[in-house]
C-alpha positions as CSV (number, residue, x, y, z in Angstrom):
1,X,-24.4,-23.5,55.9
2,X,-23.2,-20.0,55.4
3,X,-21.4,-21.0,52.2
4,X,-24.6,-22.5,50.8
5,X,-26.7,-19.4,51.7
6,X,-24.0,-17.2,50.1
7,X,-24.0,-19.3,46.9
8,X,-27.8,-19.3,46.8
9,X,-27.8,-15.5,47.1
10,X,-25.3,-15.1,44.3
11,X,-27.3,-17.3,42.0
12,X,-30.4,-15.3,42.8
13,X,-28.6,-12.1,41.9
14,X,-27.4,-13.5,38.6
15,X,-30.8,-14.7,37.8
16,X,-32.3,-11.3,38.5
17,X,-29.9,-9.8,36.0
18,X,-30.0,-12.4,33.3
19,X,-33.7,-13.4,33.1
20,X,-35.1,-9.9,32.3
21,X,-32.5,-9.6,29.6
22,X,-33.5,-12.9,28.2
23,X,-37.2,-11.9,28.2
24,X,-36.3,-8.6,26.5
25,X,-34.4,-10.5,23.9
26,X,-37.4,-12.7,23.2
27,X,-39.6,-9.6,22.7
28,X,-37.0,-7.6,20.6
29,X,-35.6,-10.2,18.2
30,X,-32.3,-9.2,16.5
31,X,-32.7,-8.5,12.8
32,X,-30.2,-10.9,11.0
33,X,-29.7,-8.3,8.3
34,X,-28.7,-5.7,10.8
35,X,-26.4,-8.1,12.6
36,X,-24.7,-8.9,9.3
37,X,-24.3,-5.2,8.6
38,X,-22.7,-4.6,12.0
39,X,-20.4,-7.6,11.8
40,X,-19.3,-6.8,8.3
41,X,-18.5,-3.2,9.1
42,X,-16.8,-4.2,12.3
43,X,-14.5,-6.5,10.3
44,X,-13.8,-3.8,7.7
45,X,-13.0,-1.4,10.6
46,X,-10.4,-3.9,11.9
47,X,-9.0,-4.4,8.4
48,X,-8.9,-0.6,7.9
49,X,-6.8,-0.1,11.0
50,X,-4.4,-2.8,9.8
51,X,-4.1,-1.0,6.4
52,X,-3.4,2.3,8.1
53,X,-0.7,0.5,10.1
54,X,1.1,-0.1,6.8
55,X,2.0,3.6,6.8
56,X,4.3,2.9,9.7
57,X,5.7,0.0,7.7
58,X,6.5,2.2,4.8
59,X,8.1,4.8,7.1
60,X,10.4,2.3,8.8
61,X,11.3,0.6,5.6
62,X,12.3,3.9,3.9
63,X,14.1,5.2,7.0
64,X,16.1,2.0,7.3
65,X,17.2,2.2,3.6
66,X,18.2,5.9,4.1
67,X,21.4,7.3,5.5
68,X,21.4,8.8,9.0
69,X,21.3,12.3,7.7
70,X,17.9,11.7,6.0
71,X,15.9,9.7,8.5
72,X,13.9,12.4,10.2
73,X,12.4,13.6,7.0
74,X,10.8,10.2,6.4
75,X,8.6,10.7,9.5
76,X,7.5,14.2,8.4
77,X,6.8,12.9,4.9
78,X,4.5,10.1,6.0
79,X,2.5,12.4,8.3
80,X,2.2,15.1,5.7
81,X,1.1,12.7,2.9
82,X,-1.5,11.0,5.1
83,X,-2.9,14.4,6.0
84,X,-3.0,15.8,2.5
85,X,-4.4,12.6,0.9
86,X,-7.1,12.4,3.5
87,X,-8.4,15.8,2.7
88,X,-8.0,15.3,-1.0
89,X,-9.9,12.0,-0.9
90,X,-12.7,13.6,1.3
91,X,-13.1,16.6,-0.9
92,X,-12.8,15.2,-4.5
93,X,-11.2,11.7,-4.7
94,X,-14.0,9.7,-3.1
95,X,-16.5,11.3,-5.5
96,X,-14.4,10.5,-8.6
97,X,-13.9,6.9,-7.3
98,X,-17.6,6.4,-6.5
99,X,-19.9,3.9,-8.3
100,X,-21.8,6.6,-10.1
101,X,-21.3,8.9,-13.1
102,X,-19.8,7.4,-16.2
103,X,-17.2,5.0,-17.5
104,X,-14.4,7.4,-16.7
105,X,-15.2,9.0,-13.4
106,X,-17.8,9.1,-10.6
107,X,-20.0,12.1,-10.0
108,X,-21.3,11.7,-6.4
109,X,-19.8,11.9,-3.0
110,X,-17.7,15.1,-3.2
111,X,-17.0,16.5,0.3
112,X,-18.8,13.3,1.5
113,X,-22.5,14.0,1.9
114,X,-22.0,17.7,2.2
115,X,-25.4,19.3,2.8
116,X,-27.1,16.0,1.9
117,X,-29.6,14.0,3.7
118,X,-28.3,10.5,4.7
119,X,-30.9,7.8,4.7
120,X,-34.2,8.2,6.5
121,X,-35.8,7.1,9.7
122,X,-34.2,4.5,12.0
123,X,-32.1,3.2,9.1
124,X,-30.3,6.6,8.7
125,X,-27.5,5.7,11.2
126,X,-26.8,2.4,9.5
127,X,-26.6,4.0,6.1
128,X,-24.3,6.8,7.4
129,X,-22.1,4.4,9.2
130,X,-21.7,2.0,6.3
131,X,-21.0,4.9,3.9
132,X,-18.4,6.3,6.3
133,X,-16.7,2.9,6.6
134,X,-16.5,2.5,2.8
135,X,-15.1,6.0,2.4
136,X,-12.5,5.4,5.2
137,X,-11.4,2.0,3.8
138,X,-11.0,3.4,0.3
139,X,-8.9,6.2,1.8
140,X,-6.6,3.7,3.4
141,X,-5.9,2.0,0.1
142,X,-5.3,5.4,-1.6
143,X,-2.8,6.2,1.1
144,X,-0.9,3.0,0.6
145,X,-0.7,3.6,-3.1
146,X,0.7,7.1,-2.5
147,X,3.3,5.8,0.0
148,X,4.7,3.6,-2.7
149,X,5.5,6.6,-4.9
150,X,8.2,8.0,-2.7
151,X,10.5,4.9,-2.4
152,X,12.4,6.0,-5.5
153,X,12.9,9.6,-4.4
154,X,14.7,9.2,-1.1
155,X,17.4,11.7,0.0
156,X,17.0,14.2,-2.8
157,X,13.5,15.4,-3.4
158,X,12.1,18.8,-2.2
159,X,9.7,18.4,0.7
160,X,7.1,20.7,-1.0
161,X,6.8,18.2,-3.9
162,X,5.2,15.7,-1.5
163,X,2.2,17.9,-0.7
164,X,1.5,18.9,-4.3
165,X,1.7,15.4,-5.8
166,X,-0.3,13.9,-2.9
167,X,-3.1,16.4,-3.6
168,X,-3.2,15.5,-7.3
169,X,-2.8,11.8,-6.6
170,X,-5.5,11.6,-4.0
171,X,-8.0,13.9,-5.9
172,X,-7.5,12.6,-9.4
173,X,-4.9,10.0,-10.3
174,X,-5.7,7.1,-7.9
175,X,-9.5,7.7,-7.9
176,X,-9.6,7.5,-11.7
177,X,-7.8,4.1,-11.7
178,X,-9.9,2.7,-8.8
179,X,-13.1,3.8,-10.5
180,X,-12.1,2.2,-13.8
181,X,-11.6,-1.3,-12.2
182,X,-13.8,-1.4,-9.1
183,X,-16.8,0.9,-9.7
184,X,-18.8,-1.9,-11.4
185,X,-19.0,-0.1,-14.8
186,X,-15.6,1.6,-15.3
187,X,-13.6,1.3,-18.5
188,X,-11.7,-1.8,-17.3
189,X,-14.8,-3.5,-15.9
190,X,-16.0,-4.7,-19.3
191,X,-13.5,-5.4,-22.0
192,X,-15.1,-7.7,-24.6
193,X,-17.5,-9.0,-22.0
194,X,-14.8,-9.7,-19.4
195,X,-13.7,-7.7,-16.4
196,X,-10.1,-7.1,-15.2
197,X,-9.8,-9.2,-12.1
198,X,-7.9,-7.5,-9.2
199,X,-9.3,-8.6,-5.9
200,X,-7.3,-6.2,-3.6
201,X,-5.1,-4.0,-5.8
202,X,-1.9,-5.5,-7.5
203,X,-2.6,-3.2,-10.3
204,X,-5.0,-0.6,-8.9
205,X,-2.9,0.2,-5.8
206,X,0.6,-1.2,-6.3
207,X,1.2,-0.7,-10.0
208,X,-0.3,2.7,-9.8
209,X,2.0,3.7,-7.0
210,X,5.0,2.2,-8.7
211,X,4.3,4.0,-12.0
212,X,4.0,7.3,-10.1
213,X,7.4,6.5,-8.5
214,X,8.9,5.8,-12.0
215,X,7.7,9.2,-13.2
216,X,9.2,11.0,-10.2
217,X,12.5,9.1,-10.7
218,X,12.7,9.9,-14.4
219,X,12.6,13.6,-13.7
220,X,14.5,13.6,-10.4
221,X,17.6,11.6,-11.3
222,X,20.0,9.6,-9.2
223,X,21.5,10.4,-5.8
224,X,24.8,12.1,-5.9
225,X,27.6,9.5,-6.1
226,X,25.3,6.6,-7.0
227,X,27.0,6.0,-10.4
228,X,30.8,6.1,-10.9
229,X,32.7,7.7,-13.8
230,X,32.4,4.3,-15.6
231,X,28.6,4.5,-15.2
232,X,28.4,1.5,-12.9
233,X,26.2,1.7,-9.8
234,X,27.8,2.1,-6.4
235,X,26.2,0.7,-3.2
236,X,24.8,3.4,-0.9
237,X,23.8,1.2,2.1
238,X,20.9,2.1,4.3
239,X,21.8,2.8,7.9
240,X,19.6,0.2,9.7
241,X,18.6,-3.2,8.6
242,X,16.6,-3.8,11.8
243,X,14.4,-0.9,10.9
244,X,14.0,-2.3,7.4
245,X,12.9,-5.6,9.0
246,X,10.5,-3.9,11.3
247,X,9.0,-2.1,8.3
248,X,8.6,-5.3,6.4
249,X,6.9,-7.1,9.3
250,X,4.4,-4.2,9.8
251,X,3.6,-4.3,6.1
252,X,3.2,-8.0,6.3
253,X,0.7,-7.8,9.2
254,X,-1.1,-4.9,7.6
255,X,-1.6,-6.9,4.4
256,X,-4.1,-9.1,6.1
257,X,-6.3,-6.1,6.4
258,X,-5.5,-5.1,2.9
259,X,-6.3,-8.5,1.3
260,X,-8.7,-10.3,3.7
261,X,-10.5,-7.0,4.4
262,X,-11.3,-6.7,0.7
263,X,-13.8,-9.6,1.1
264,X,-15.9,-6.8,2.7
265,X,-18.1,-9.3,4.5
266,X,-18.0,-12.0,7.2
267,X,-20.5,-14.4,5.6
268,X,-19.1,-17.8,4.7
269,X,-15.8,-16.7,6.4
270,X,-14.4,-16.3,2.9
271,X,-11.9,-13.7,4.2
272,X,-10.0,-16.6,5.9
273,X,-9.3,-18.2,2.5
274,X,-7.9,-14.9,1.3
275,X,-5.8,-14.5,4.5
276,X,-4.3,-18.0,4.0
277,X,-3.4,-17.3,0.4
278,X,-1.7,-14.1,1.5
279,X,0.4,-15.9,4.1
280,X,1.4,-18.8,1.8
281,X,2.5,-16.4,-1.0
282,X,4.5,-14.2,1.4
283,X,6.3,-17.2,2.9
284,X,7.2,-18.5,-0.6
285,X,8.4,-15.1,-1.6
286,X,11.0,-14.8,1.2
287,X,12.4,-18.3,0.5
288,X,12.5,-17.8,-3.3
289,X,14.2,-14.4,-3.0
290,X,16.9,-15.6,-0.6
291,X,17.5,-18.6,-2.9
292,X,17.9,-16.6,-6.1
293,X,20.0,-13.8,-4.5
294,X,22.3,-16.4,-3.1
295,X,22.6,-18.2,-6.4
296,X,23.4,-14.9,-8.2
297,X,25.6,-13.1,-5.6
298,X,26.6,-15.8,-3.0
299,X,25.2,-13.6,-0.3
300,X,22.0,-13.9,1.8
301,X,21.0,-10.3,1.3
302,X,18.7,-9.0,4.1
303,X,17.2,-6.3,2.0
304,X,16.4,-8.8,-0.7
305,X,14.7,-11.1,1.8
306,X,12.4,-8.2,2.8
307,X,11.7,-7.3,-0.8
308,X,10.9,-10.9,-1.5
309,X,8.2,-10.8,1.1
310,X,6.8,-7.5,-0.1
311,X,6.9,-8.5,-3.8
312,X,5.1,-11.8,-3.0
313,X,2.4,-9.9,-1.0
314,X,2.0,-7.5,-4.0
315,X,1.8,-10.5,-6.4
316,X,-0.9,-12.3,-4.5
317,X,-3.0,-9.2,-3.9
318,X,-4.8,-9.4,-7.2
319,X,-5.5,-13.1,-7.0
320,X,-5.9,-13.7,-3.3
321,X,-9.7,-14.0,-3.7
322,X,-9.5,-15.8,-7.1
323,X,-7.0,-18.6,-6.7
324,X,-6.9,-21.8,-4.8
325,X,-4.4,-22.4,-2.0
326,X,-1.9,-24.5,-4.1
327,X,-1.4,-21.6,-6.5
328,X,-0.6,-18.9,-3.9
329,X,2.9,-20.1,-3.1
330,X,3.7,-20.4,-6.8
331,X,2.6,-16.8,-7.4
332,X,4.6,-15.7,-4.3
333,X,7.8,-17.6,-5.3
334,X,7.7,-16.2,-8.8
335,X,7.3,-12.7,-7.4
336,X,10.3,-13.3,-5.1
337,X,12.5,-14.2,-8.0
338,X,11.2,-11.3,-10.1
339,X,12.0,-8.7,-7.5
340,X,15.6,-9.9,-7.0
341,X,16.4,-9.9,-10.8
342,X,14.4,-6.7,-11.2
343,X,16.3,-4.8,-8.5
344,X,19.7,-5.9,-9.8
345,X,18.9,-5.0,-13.4
346,X,17.1,-1.7,-12.7
347,X,19.9,-0.5,-10.5
348,X,22.2,-0.4,-13.6
349,X,20.1,2.5,-15.0
350,X,17.9,4.0,-12.3
351,X,18.5,4.8,-8.7
352,X,15.7,3.2,-6.8
353,X,16.9,3.0,-3.1
354,X,14.2,0.7,-1.8
355,X,13.4,-1.4,-4.9
356,X,9.9,0.0,-5.3
357,X,9.9,-0.3,-9.1
358,X,10.5,-4.1,-8.7
359,X,8.6,-4.9,-5.5
360,X,5.5,-3.0,-6.4
361,X,5.7,-2.4,-10.2
362,X,7.1,-5.7,-11.7
363,X,5.4,-7.8,-9.0
364,X,2.2,-5.9,-9.5
365,X,2.2,-6.7,-13.2
366,X,3.0,-10.3,-12.4
367,X,0.2,-10.6,-9.9
368,X,-2.4,-9.1,-12.2
369,X,-1.4,-11.4,-15.1
370,X,-1.2,-14.4,-12.7
371,X,-5.0,-14.2,-12.2
372,X,-5.3,-14.9,-15.9
373,X,-3.2,-18.0,-15.4
374,X,-4.4,-19.4,-12.0
375,X,-7.8,-17.9,-11.6
376,X,-10.0,-20.7,-10.2
377,X,-13.2,-22.0,-11.8
378,X,-14.8,-21.8,-8.3
379,X,-13.9,-18.2,-7.6
380,X,-13.7,-16.0,-10.7
381,X,-17.4,-15.5,-11.1
382,X,-19.6,-15.1,-14.2
383,X,-18.0,-11.9,-15.6
384,X,-14.6,-13.5,-16.1
385,X,-13.1,-16.8,-17.2
386,X,-10.9,-19.3,-15.4
387,X,-7.2,-19.1,-15.9
388,X,-5.0,-20.7,-18.5
389,X,-4.0,-23.4,-16.1
390,X,-7.5,-24.8,-16.1
391,X,-7.6,-24.8,-19.9
392,X,-4.3,-26.6,-20.2
393,X,-4.8,-29.2,-17.4
394,X,-8.6,-29.1,-17.2
395,X,-11.7,-28.9,-19.3
396,X,-12.0,-25.1,-19.6
397,X,-12.1,-23.3,-23.0
398,X,-8.7,-22.3,-24.2
399,X,-9.9,-19.3,-26.1
400,X,-11.8,-18.0,-23.1
401,X,-8.7,-18.5,-20.8
402,X,-6.5,-16.7,-23.3
403,X,-9.1,-13.9,-23.5
404,X,-9.0,-13.4,-19.8
405,X,-5.2,-13.3,-19.7
406,X,-5.4,-10.7,-22.5
407,X,-7.9,-8.6,-20.5
408,X,-5.5,-8.7,-17.6
409,X,-2.7,-7.5,-19.8
410,X,-4.9,-4.7,-21.2
411,X,-5.6,-3.6,-17.7
412,X,-1.9,-3.4,-16.9
413,X,-1.1,-1.4,-20.0
414,X,-4.0,1.0,-19.5
415,X,-3.1,1.7,-15.9
416,X,0.6,2.1,-16.8
417,X,-0.1,4.6,-19.6
418,X,-2.7,6.8,-17.7
419,X,-0.7,7.0,-14.4
420,X,2.6,7.6,-16.2
421,X,1.2,10.4,-18.3
422,X,-0.6,12.2,-15.4
423,X,2.3,11.8,-13.1
424,X,4.9,13.1,-15.6
425,X,2.7,16.1,-16.1
426,X,2.4,16.7,-12.4
427,X,6.0,16.3,-11.6
428,X,7.0,18.3,-14.6
429,X,4.9,21.2,-13.4
430,X,6.4,20.9,-9.9
431,X,9.9,20.9,-11.4
432,X,9.1,24.0,-13.5
433,X,7.7,26.0,-10.6
434,X,9.0,25.3,-7.1
435,X,11.6,22.8,-8.3
436,X,11.7,19.0,-7.7
437,X,15.2,18.4,-6.4
438,X,17.2,19.9,-3.6
439,X,20.5,21.7,-4.2
440,X,23.7,19.8,-4.2
441,X,24.7,21.4,-0.9
442,X,21.4,20.4,0.7
443,X,21.8,16.9,-0.5
444,X,25.4,16.7,1.0
445,X,24.3,18.1,4.4
446,X,21.2,15.9,4.5
447,X,17.5,16.7,4.4
448,X,17.0,16.4,8.1
449,X,19.0,19.5,8.9
450,X,18.3,21.5,5.7
451,X,14.6,21.0,5.5
452,X,13.6,20.5,9.1
453,X,16.3,22.2,11.1
454,X,17.1,19.1,13.2
455,X,18.7,15.7,12.9
456,X,16.9,12.4,13.2
457,X,20.0,11.2,15.1
458,X,21.5,14.3,16.7
459,X,24.2,12.5,18.6
460,X,25.7,11.2,15.3
461,X,26.3,14.7,14.0
462,X,26.4,17.2,16.9
463,X,29.7,17.2,18.9
464,X,29.2,16.9,22.7
465,X,31.7,18.2,25.2
466,X,31.4,15.1,27.3
467,X,32.1,13.0,24.3
468,X,35.0,14.6,22.5
469,X,34.7,14.2,18.7
470,X,36.1,15.9,15.7
471,X,34.1,19.1,15.1
472,X,31.6,18.8,12.3
473,X,29.5,21.6,11.0
474,X,27.2,20.9,8.0
475,X,27.3,23.3,5.1
476,X,25.1,24.2,2.3
477,X,26.8,25.7,-0.7
478,X,29.8,26.5,1.5
479,X,27.7,28.2,4.2
480,X,27.6,26.6,7.7
481,X,24.1,25.4,8.7
482,X,23.0,26.5,12.1
483,X,22.4,23.7,14.5
484,X,19.3,24.2,16.8
485,X,20.4,25.3,20.3
486,X,18.0,22.8,21.9
487,X,19.9,20.0,20.1
488,X,23.2,21.0,21.7
489,X,21.9,20.6,25.3
């Protein structure tokens, strides 16, 4: 009897809580448009967090490919760059990127609504929130592009160069490229009646970052000892493949925010199609990279496996929203092959410690062109043409397909030329003023101790009385470098 009375009381309590809410809901019906706005922005926020997580991926990847004496500076670099580009994007970059102004640059949004009214009435908060979400998501993409730049510069670039280039990149270089492709009326949005198709940034984000990395490397030169007297490259192994693997996995997970988040909406659950294409391509990239590196070197290179995944992710980024599922692993596998061959060939002439020129540059070019080959009739829209595949094996017009492939190539060439020119000017000015490269002594001692006054792995360099080792005092130009007292404790 008591149990029945208790159950009845509990049900009565629940009813008293639920029924008024149901009545209120009937009186205040939810606006479907507002619900869509909330869901869409919630999804973009989740995607944005995943994209920012990629900064940790870049950090661990570069630290893993560095020697122990240069690991701490990788942490400081990521933090500084994220700070500088955030402020540059807020002040200037977002405005140049905006869907306003002219074909070359936007003219609205500087200092993000500084001293401006945002919306009106009850809708003001929705307008303000949606604008802020778009600004933040664009910033996350800009930060990824900037992070790519530094892969070629490990272990020998001055720390101050990071801040200066990050400022120019976030305020001018990246926003110009993003505006040209994604603003709706930029220079690359209408080439002979067709737009350059780049769903999430194979060219806008990854090629832009890789070309900036190329400019830096051309002026910086190789690490000391990378090339022997005969001009042949020597291996300078990174200190931690587990950290490289962790970096790759963080990037891989973050890429779902990068690609699927670029759907910018939850209606029709289209972002799930984009996510599946992303995963299929990445998987094929790993398998293909391991296969080709084994065929060429008879080794199952761990670093190449990681680069295979990244290159495939870069390759599918442009087409993830434009190709059918069957095409995604093809694009990823080709990218996995390209990155291995690219790394092995580029190393003969340029010292790129992490393979950024191949993984982001060559794969970015391939991914952008691949849309012109595999772009689906169902997905490319009215402002572009299906890919060459559908002209060869289907009923699409061959001239239109070739035209779209040509437009994709024009986009690649234009981005390469603009970014290389602006980056060479920026790095050239840095080299002529504060200097671009550290001294030979600083490079020998390592950037951790010379730039930051501490080691990333103190126990590897600082002798401890309880662990007798051969005394080792780092020097710069023959002068001993002081070791922080707190590191000796």
